[in-house]
C-alpha positions in Angstrom: -33.5 12.2 -18.0 -31.3 9.7 -16.1 -29.0 10.9 -13.3 -25.9 8.9 -12.0 -23.9 9.1 -9.2 -20.4 8.1 -9.0 -19.3 6.4 -5.5 -15.6 7.2 -5.1 -13.5 4.6 -3.0 -9.9 4.0 -3.5 -9.9 5.9 -7.1 -9.7 9.7 -5.8 -8.8 10.9 -9.5 -10.5 12.3 -12.7 -8.0 11.1 -15.1 -8.2 7.4 -16.3 -11.5 6.8 -14.4 -13.7 4.7 -16.2 -16.8 4.7 -13.9 -16.8 8.6 -14.3 -16.8 8.3 -17.9 -19.3 5.3 -17.9 -21.7 8.0 -15.8 -21.0 10.9 -18.1 -22.2 8.8 -21.2 -25.1 7.3 -19.4 -26.6 10.2 -17.3 -27.4 13.1 -19.5 -29.5 14.2 -16.7 -26.5 14.9 -14.5 -23.6 13.3 -12.8 -22.6 13.9 -9.1 -19.9 12.0 -6.9 -20.1 10.5 -3.2 -17.7 9.5 -0.8 -18.6 7.9 2.2 -16.7 8.8 5.5 -16.4 5.7 7.7 -13.9 6.2 10.4 -15.3 3.3 12.6 -14.2 0.7 9.6 -10.9 2.7 8.9 -10.2 2.1 12.6 -11.3 -1.5 12.4 -8.9 -2.1 9.4 -6.0 -0.4 11.3 -5.6 2.7 9.2 -3.5 5.4 11.2 -3.4 9.1 11.5 -1.3 9.8 8.2 -3.4 7.7 5.9 -6.4 9.4 6.9 -5.1 12.8 6.6 -3.7 12.2 3.1 -7.1 10.8 2.3 -8.8 13.7 3.2 -6.5 16.3 1.8 -6.8 14.0 -1.5 -10.6 14.2 -1.5 -10.1 17.8 -1.1 -8.1 18.0 -4.3 -10.7 15.7 -5.8 -13.2 18.0 -5.0 -12.0 21.0 -6.7 -11.2 18.9 -9.6 -14.8 17.5 -10.1 -16.1 21.1 -9.9 -14.4 22.3 -12.7 -16.0 19.4 -14.5 -19.6 20.4 -13.2 -19.6 17.6 -10.8 -20.4 18.2 -7.5 -19.2 16.0 -4.6 -21.4 14.6 -1.6 -19.8 13.4 1.5 -21.8 10.9 3.4 -21.2 9.7 7.0 -21.5 6.0 7.1 -19.2 5.0 10.0 -19.1 1.4 9.1 -19.6 -0.6 6.1 -22.7 -1.9 7.3 -24.2 1.3 7.2 -23.5 2.0 3.6 -26.4 0.4 1.8 -28.8 2.5 3.6 -26.7 5.6 3.0 -26.4 5.2 -0.5 -30.1 4.6 -1.1 -31.1 7.5 0.8 -28.7 9.7 -1.1 -29.8 8.4 -4.7 -33.3 8.8 -3.6 -32.5 12.4 -2.6 -30.6 13.1 -5.9 -33.2 10.9 -7.9 -30.0 9.1 -9.3 -31.0 5.6 -10.8 -27.6 4.4 -11.4 -24.6 4.3 -9.2 -21.3 3.6 -10.6 -18.1 2.6 -8.9 -14.9 0.6 -9.4 -14.7 -2.9 -7.8 -12.6 -2.9 -4.6 -11.2 -6.6 -4.1 -10.8 -7.2 -0.1 -13.4 -9.5 1.6 -15.1 -6.7 3.8 -15.5 -4.3 0.7 -16.7 -7.0 -1.5 -19.4 -8.1 1.1 -20.5 -4.5 1.3 -20.8 -4.0 -2.2 -22.9 -6.8 -2.8 -25.3 -5.4 0.0 -25.1 -2.1 -1.6 -25.9 -3.5 -4.9 -29.1 -5.5 -3.4 -30.6 -2.7 -1.4 -30.2 -0.3 -4.5 -31.9 -2.9 -6.9 -34.7 -3.3 -4.2 -35.2 0.4 -4.4 -35.4 0.3 -8.3 -32.0 1.5 -8.8 -28.9 -0.1 -10.2 -25.2 -0.5 -9.2 -22.6 -1.1 -12.0 -18.9 -1.9 -10.7 -16.3 -1.8 -13.4 -12.7 -3.2 -13.3 -9.8 -0.9 -12.1 -7.6 -1.6 -9.3 -5.4 -3.8 -11.4 -4.4 -3.4 -15.0 -5.5 -7.1 -15.5 -8.5 -8.3 -13.8 -7.8 -11.1 -11.3 -9.8 -13.8 -12.7 -8.1 -13.4 -16.2 -4.6 -14.8 -15.2 -4.6 -18.5 -14.1 -2.7 -21.4 -14.2 -3.1 -24.4 -16.7 -5.4 -26.0 -13.8 -7.7 -23.1 -13.5 -5.9 -21.8 -10.1 -4.6 -18.5 -9.0 -1.0 -18.3 -9.2 1.0 -18.4 -5.9 4.5 -17.8 -7.0 5.6 -14.7 -8.7 8.0 -15.7 -11.5 5.3 -17.6 -13.6 2.6 -14.7 -12.5 4.9 -12.4 -14.2 5.4 -14.5 -17.1 1.7 -15.0 -17.8 0.8 -11.2 -16.9 3.3 -9.8 -19.3 2.2 -12.0 -22.3 -1.3 -11.3 -21.4 -0.6 -7.3 -21.6 1.6 -7.6 -24.6 -1.1 -9.4 -26.4 -3.6 -6.9 -25.6 -1.8 -3.9 -25.2 -1.9 -1.2 -22.1 -4.0 0.7 -24.0 -4.2 4.8 -23.6 -5.4 5.9 -20.2 -8.7 7.9 -20.2 -8.2 11.5 -20.0 -10.9 13.4 -17.3 -14.3 13.7 -19.1 -15.6 16.6 -20.8 -16.8 19.2 -18.2 -20.5 19.6 -17.9 -23.0 22.1 -17.5 -22.7 22.8 -13.4 -25.7 21.7 -11.6 -27.2 23.8 -8.8 -25.8 21.7 -6.3 -22.9 22.8 -3.8 -20.0 20.7 -3.5 -19.5 19.5 0.3 -16.6 21.1 2.3 -14.1 18.1 3.1 -13.4 18.1 6.9 -9.8 18.5 8.1 -10.1 15.5 10.4 -12.9 12.9 11.2 -13.8 11.2 14.8 -10.9 8.8 16.0 -8.1 9.9 14.0 -5.5 13.1 14.7 -3.9 15.4 12.0 0.0 14.2 12.1 2.7 16.5 12.5 3.0 19.4 9.8 6.5 18.0 8.8 4.9 14.6 7.7 2.0 16.5 6.0 4.4 18.4 4.1 6.1 15.6 2.5 3.1 14.3 0.9 1.3 16.9 -1.0 -2.2 15.7 -2.3 -3.9 15.5 -5.7 -4.0 13.9 -9.2 -1.1 16.9 -10.4 1.4 15.9 -7.7 1.1 12.4 -8.7 1.6 13.0 -12.1 4.7 15.4 -11.2 6.0 12.6 -9.1 5.7 10.2 -12.0 7.2 12.4 -14.7 10.2 13.4 -12.3 10.6 10.0 -11.4 11.0 8.7 -15.3 12.9 11.5 -16.2 15.7 11.6 -13.5 15.7 8.5 -11.2 14.3 5.3 -13.5 17.6 4.6 -15.1 19.3 4.1 -11.9 16.1 2.3 -10.1 18.0 -1.2 -10.4 20.9 0.0 -8.7 19.3 2.8 -6.4 16.2 1.3 -4.9 18.0 -0.6 -2.3 20.1 2.3 -1.1 17.6 4.2 1.5 20.0 7.3 1.6 19.6 8.4 -1.9 16.3 9.4 -3.6 16.1 6.2 -5.9 12.5 5.5 -5.8 9.6 7.0 -7.4 7.3 7.9 -3.6 4.2 7.2 -5.7 2.8 3.9 -3.2 0.4 6.6 -1.4 -1.1 7.8 -4.6 -1.3 4.4 -6.0 -2.9 3.2 -2.8 -5.9 5.7 -2.9 -6.2 5.9 -6.6 -4.9 9.1 -6.8 -3.0 7.8 -9.9 -4.1 4.5 -11.5 -1.7 1.8 -12.3 -2.4 1.8 -15.9 -1.2 5.4 -16.0 2.2 4.3 -14.4 2.6 1.4 -16.5 1.8 3.2 -19.8 4.2 6.2 -18.9 7.2 3.8 -17.9 6.4 1.5 -21.1 6.5 5.0 -23.1 9.6 6.1 -21.7 11.2 2.4 -22.2 10.4 2.8 -26.1 7.2 0.8 -25.8 8.7 -2.0 -23.8 7.7 -3.7 -20.9 10.7 -6.3 -20.9 14.3 -5.3 -22.0 15.5 -1.8 -23.0 16.2 0.1 -19.8 17.1 -2.2 -16.9 15.6 0.3 -14.4 12.6 0.9 -16.0 12.1 -2.9 -16.5 12.9 -3.3 -12.5 10.2 -0.7 -11.8 7.7 -2.0 -14.1 8.4 -5.3 -12.3 7.6 -3.7 -9.1 4.1 -2.8 -10.4 3.8 -6.3 -11.1 4.4 -7.3 -7.5 1.5 -5.1 -6.7 -0.8 -6.7 -9.3 0.4 -10.2 -7.9 -0.5 -9.5 -4.3 -4.1 -8.3 -5.2 -4.5 -11.6 -7.2 -3.5 -13.3 -4.7 -6.1 -11.4 -2.2 -9.0 -12.6 -4.4 -7.7 -16.2 -4.8 -7.0 -16.8 -1.2 -9.3 -14.5 0.9 -8.2 -16.0 4.2 -5.1 -13.5 3.8 -7.3 -11.0 4.3 -8.4 -12.2 7.6 -5.3 -12.4 9.5 -4.7 -15.8 8.4 -1.1 -17.0 6.9 -1.1 -18.1 3.3 0.7 -21.3 4.3 -1.5 -22.7 6.8 0.9 -25.2 8.2 2.5 -22.0 9.6 -0.3 -21.5 12.0 1.7 -23.9 14.2 4.7 -21.6 14.8 5.0 -21.0 18.4 5.7 -16.9 18.1 7.1 -15.7 21.4 4.8 -13.5 23.6 7.0 -10.7 24.6 5.2 -7.1 24.8 8.3 -5.3 25.8 10.2 -6.7 22.9 7.5 -5.7 20.5 7.4 -2.2 22.2 11.2 -1.9 21.9 10.8 -2.8 17.9 7.9 -0.5 17.4 10.0 2.3 19.2 13.0 2.0 17.1 14.9 0.9 20.1 16.6 -2.4 19.3 19.9 -1.6 19.5 20.3 -2.7 15.7 21.3 0.7 13.9 20.0 -0.3 10.6 16.5 -1.7 12.0 16.0 1.3 13.9 16.7 4.0 11.4 13.9 2.5 9.3 11.4 2.2 12.1 12.4 5.6 13.3 12.0 6.9 9.5 8.6 5.4 9.7 7.4 7.1 12.6 8.8 10.5 11.4 7.5 10.3 7.5 4.8 7.9 7.4 7.0 5.9 4.9 9.6 3.4 5.0 12.0 2.5 2.2 11.3 -0.7 0.8 14.4 -2.6 1.7 14.0 -1.6 5.6 10.2 -2.8 5.4 11.9 -6.3 4.4 14.8 -5.6 7.3 12.6 -4.7 10.2 9.9 -7.5 9.5 12.4 -10.0 9.5 14.3 -8.8 12.4 10.8 -8.7 14.0 9.7 -12.2 13.0 13.1 -14.4 12.8 15.2 -12.3 15.1 12.7 -11.8 17.7 10.3 -14.5 16.8 7.2 -12.3 17.3 4.3 -12.8 15.3 4.0 -11.1 11.8 0.6 -9.8 12.4 1.7 -7.3 15.1 4.3 -5.7 12.6 1.8 -5.8 9.9 -0.9 -4.1 12.1 1.9 -1.7 13.2 2.7 -0.5 9.5 -0.8 -0.1 8.6 -1.1 2.2 11.4 1.7 4.6 10.6 2.1 4.0 6.8 0.7 6.8 4.7 0.5 4.3 1.6 -1.1 1.7 4.1 -2.4 -1.0 1.7 -3.7 -4.4 2.8 -2.6 -6.4 -0.1 1.0 -5.2 -0.6 1.3 -4.9 3.2 0.1 -8.3 4.0 2.0 -9.7 1.1 5.2 -8.0 2.4 4.8 -9.1 5.9 3.9 -12.8 5.0 6.8 -12.8 2.4 9.3 -11.7 5.3 7.7 -14.1 7.7 8.0 -17.1 5.4 4.2 -17.6 5.9 2.9 -16.4 2.6 3.0 -17.4 -1.0 6.1 -17.2 -2.6 7.6 -16.2 0.5 11.4 -16.6 1.3 12.2 -19.8 2.8 11.9 -20.0 6.5 15.8 -20.8 6.5 16.7 -17.6 4.6 16.9 -15.1 7.4 18.5 -11.6 6.9 21.4 -10.9 9.0 20.2 -7.1 9.8 23.9 -6.1 10.7 25.3 -7.1 7.1 22.2 -5.6 5.4 23.1 -2.4 7.0 26.7 -2.8 6.0 25.8 -3.8 2.5 22.9 -1.1 1.6 24.2 1.6 4.3 27.8 1.2 4.0 29.1 4.8 5.0 26.2 4.9 7.9 24.5 8.1 6.1 21.0 6.8 6.7 21.6 5.5 10.0 23.1 8.6 11.2 20.0 10.7 9.7 17.8 8.9 11.7 19.5 7.6 14.6 21.1 10.5 16.1 22.7 9.1 18.9 25.1 7.3 16.7 26.2 10.5 14.7 29.8 10.4 16.2 30.1 6.4 16.2 32.5 5.0 14.0 31.2 3.6 10.7 32.3 0.4 11.6 30.5 0.2 15.1 27.4 0.8 13.2 27.5 -2.6 11.2 29.2 -4.6 14.3 27.8 -5.7 17.5 31.0 -6.2 19.2 32.1 -2.8 18.0 29.1 -1.0 19.0 28.9 -2.4 22.3 32.9 -2.1 23.1 33.8 0.3 25.9 33.8 4.0 25.1 30.5 3.9 23.0 28.2 3.4 26.0 28.0 7.3 26.8 26.5 7.6 23.6 22.8 6.7 25.0 22.2 4.0 22.3 20.7 0.7 23.5 22.7 -2.7 23.5 21.2 -5.1 20.9 18.2 -6.9 22.1 19.5 -10.3 20.9 22.3 -12.1 19.6 21.4 -12.7 15.7 23.3 -16.0 15.5 21.1 -17.4 18.6 18.0 -16.0 17.2 18.6 -17.6 13.9 18.8 -21.1 15.5 15.7 -20.6 17.9 13.8 -19.5 14.4 14.7 -22.4 12.6 13.9 -24.5 15.5 10.4 -23.0 15.8 9.9 -23.6 11.9 11.1 -27.0 11.9 9.0 -28.0 15.1 6.1 -26.3 13.2 6.7 -28.6 10.3 6.7 -31.7 12.3 10.4 -31.9 12.2 10.9 -31.6 15.9 
């Protein structure tokens, strides 16, 4: 009787898991799961301690859920993607599994790995079946009239909405029915892997792992915070977001489940209805957009800008400036608060992601790839498509990016989104006693009497930095 192996990757759940259902239908002889531990590849992809720790804890939760379904989980060491074909063929032989089922991953290296795994399994008389899962709409099903991928969000959103409204979201799949347990032990998930350290306990506590926690957060957000999301999502001092991004990044909950729950709360609507819910649904569409871009324009997976002409921007090479930005010692309170939040929690409020990214790329004129790498190494929700899309938007190098002449003023951003300084004072303790007006005004912050607070002077004058940035982009465009 046929046996199947479910290869888990960025889909660490049992609910709404098409591959798990297919394996259960097609393999009356038994279903087993496998996850490849690839710390060497994770390091190359700039994963950091927070994401790796969250992954291992999510795996531990998944293993428990699978045991209750009668499905053991195997852990296989394959340090790099190049090791995956041999590792999976060897396991499939040992388990006598002639079918391996997984969900497609969209990044360039992952797609290359999967082709090689499929070829190796086929050469051994076995079959790899990969199903669509990472996005609600498959990337090749939304294209322009010219047959190309969208590069501007607004028309993409319109086409995406029309596609989903016409076809319906569909009900997310429940977990498959429990099977008769196999006489195979589930392997213990390690607490750490080579090259990665366990984050501080305080950070770990912020991000409980597992499907139950993801669904709890989704339900709590939709019940308590979604209505005010449109106004509160930009205010970092209030709990106005869903905080689901780490769970979406590893597939602990599916985007389809999130969309279906949001639409149900909005009386079946994707557009219109509750403004906060519509805004949150739009954020899910942004997530889809960046994944479609990743497939349509694979150069963005390779450290290259989407706008190829921006390769000519003469970024500054100032290691000390980069170090001060990383450490949250720029002398701009709102920027430093965001960077220190990232270091302490493994997460940063989205408004601050934009502000800190623009400060690095526009005020300091430092290469966006340094910032992209720093975020990936510290974010618990590190995700190539969204992180790259956000950084290239801020740096004006990406698809649908902010025009190069639209440059955030970090002082006015702080005044607008943290007017009373609550967020700044939480993360920049040196400024707890500073007058509120000084938190949003460089001249007041550097006035006599505030130097003893121990806070650094601003690294750069924003007006001067803005002109320097404009000149660099004009020159790259051939205008200077």
